[in-house]
N, C-alpha and C positions, 0 to 999 in steps of 0.2 A: 672340491671332488674334478675331477680332471676329466673332459671329453675328448673323445677320439676327434680326427680330420671332419667324419662323416656327421655325429654328432653335432659340431659345432657349427657346420654348415645346416642340417637341419632347425639347430633352432637360433642362428640367424636369420633363414626364410621366415619363422612363426614371427619373430621381432618383427621382421619389415612388414610381413602382412597384416599384425595388428598395431602398428603402426599407419596403416595407411586404411584399414577398414573397423579398428576398435571403438573409435566416438562413435561412429555408426551402427555399430551393432547394441554398446552401451544406449544407447540414446530411444535404439528401438526395445529393448528388454524393459526400458525405464517408460517407454509409452505403452509397450503391451500390460506392464505392470498399475498404469495409471490406468486402463480401460480397464482390467479387472476391478479394481478399487472400485471403478465407476458403477461399473454394471453391478456388484453386489449392493452397495449404497443404493441404485437406484431399485434395486426387487426388494432392498429392505425397506425403502420408502412407501414401494407399492405396497408392501403385508401390513404395515401400520396404517396406510392411507385403507386399503379393506377393511383392517380389526374394526378402527373408527366407525365406518360406513354401515360396517355389521352391527354393531352396538346402537347407533341411532336408526337403523332400520327396524331393531328391535321396540324402541319406543314406539316409533310408529305403527308397528301392527300392533301394542299393546291399546296403544289411540283410537286404536281405530275398532278397535273389539269393544272397547269404553264408550266407545259413540262422540268423540271427540274431536270433531272435522277441522274445527280452529289449528289445532292439535298438530292434526295430521297434516294440514297442509306446511306450517309453522317446521317440520321436523323435514318434509319433504324437502321444501326451501332451502334447507341450511345441508343438508346432504350433498343434494345438486351444486351449489356452492363451492363447497368445502371439498366433495369426494363425487364430482362429474365426471369422472375419466372410469370409476369404478362401474362393475354392474349394476350393484346396489342404489344407483341415482336413478336408471331407469326404472328399476323395479317401485321403486318411492315413486316415482312421476306417476306412473299406471295407479296402485294404490290412493295418490293424492286424486288425479284424473277418474276416479271411481266414486271416492266423497262427493266431490262438487257434481259428478253426474247425478246424484240422488239426492244432491240438494237444490237439482236445477239449474246450478251456474252449467251453463253448457260452454260461456265463453271461456271459464276459467278450463274447464273439461279439455273442450277441444287446442290450448295454450300447452296442459302438460303435455298431453299426447303427442301434439306436434312436436314437441324437444324431444319424446323418444322417437321418433320417425327420423328424425335429422339427427340425433346424436349417438342413441344406443348401438354398441359395440356387438350386440347378435344381433342375428339375424332373427330368431324368431321373438326376440322382445320388439322389432318395427313390426314384425308379422300381426302383432298382437294389438299393437299400439292405430293402427292400420284399420283394423278390423272392429276395436271401439270408436275411434274417429267417426269412421262412417257410419257408425250407428247413432255417433252424438249429431251428423251432419243429418241425418235422415231425421232425428227428431228434432230437429230446425227445419223443415220441411224443404230439404233442399237435396233430391235426389239425385239429382245430374251430377251435383260432386261426390256424393257416398257413392256412388254406380262408378265413378272415374276408379276409388282407392280399391274398391273388393274385383278391380277387374287388375289391378297391380299384379306382376308375378309373385309369388308367397311358394313358401317351404309346403310340399305333397300332405302334411301332417294338419296341413289347415282349411286341406280342399271343401269339406263339407259344410263347416261354420261361413267360411267366403260363398260359396255356394246358397246355403240358406241367408244371411242376408241380402243375397243381391237376388232372392226370389222375392224378399220383402220387398228392397226396392223398387220392382218388377211390375211390383202386385200396385204399390201406393201411384205408380206411374199408368197403370190401368194395362200394362202388357201382360194380359192373364196369363199369353200362349208362352211366352218366353218365362214368366214367373214361375210358370207350372213345370218347363224344361227343367230349371233352375233349381227347385225343389227334386225334383228324382235326381240331379246329381248328388244335391247333396244327403238322400237317402243312400245312394250308390258310395257311397265317400264317409259316412258317417260310421265309428264303430256300433259294428252288429249289438251291442251290450249297452250302448249309450242309452239312458231313459228318456234323452230331448229326441229322437225319434219319432217316437210318438208325437211330440208338438208337428214335428217337420211333417208329418202324413196329415195332420189336422189340416194345417195350412196348404197343402199338396189336395186336399180333398174339395177345401173349398174354392179354391181360385179352378178345381175343373168344373164344380158343379155351374160358375160363373156364365154367362149368357153373354 
């Protein structure tokens, strides 16, 4: 096919440009394709991890409801070991900690809860873990450390529960005026329809009557 002089000049310019930049463009496209493939592979891996973790968590839930504490601990440890980057790991640790606390293994419960505080991806999970950890510390008669935890920053949705536990801690410390103030905050922040409000009111009345 014959080209006129102008077309031949344009073709020559294109060829010259490609000789200069063709390899760079090809390398860039290959890198882009590799990057896309890597992202897709990572997403697939994460999906597989999440699915596997969900299956294990379902088994943990069944074991917990069947009152099999050892199995709960074993499955939770397996989830953390193999799928620690998933949200199921934090959920499993919270369930395992609850089981340990019920068995009066406070040291074990603390270890599980501390893991959630340090490794959970979601703020909500960390807030729950701190609240429960503070409760365990209070059970261990360590109100000072428990108070530090309930005074840490947390989501507004937990204001009522944090304030209630703060009232418990202050009451144990003999700080009845401060405890009453905390219980009042707890009542204000707690959901109006929550049945837990009655218990808070009982505690508020109790510290209010003390002299």
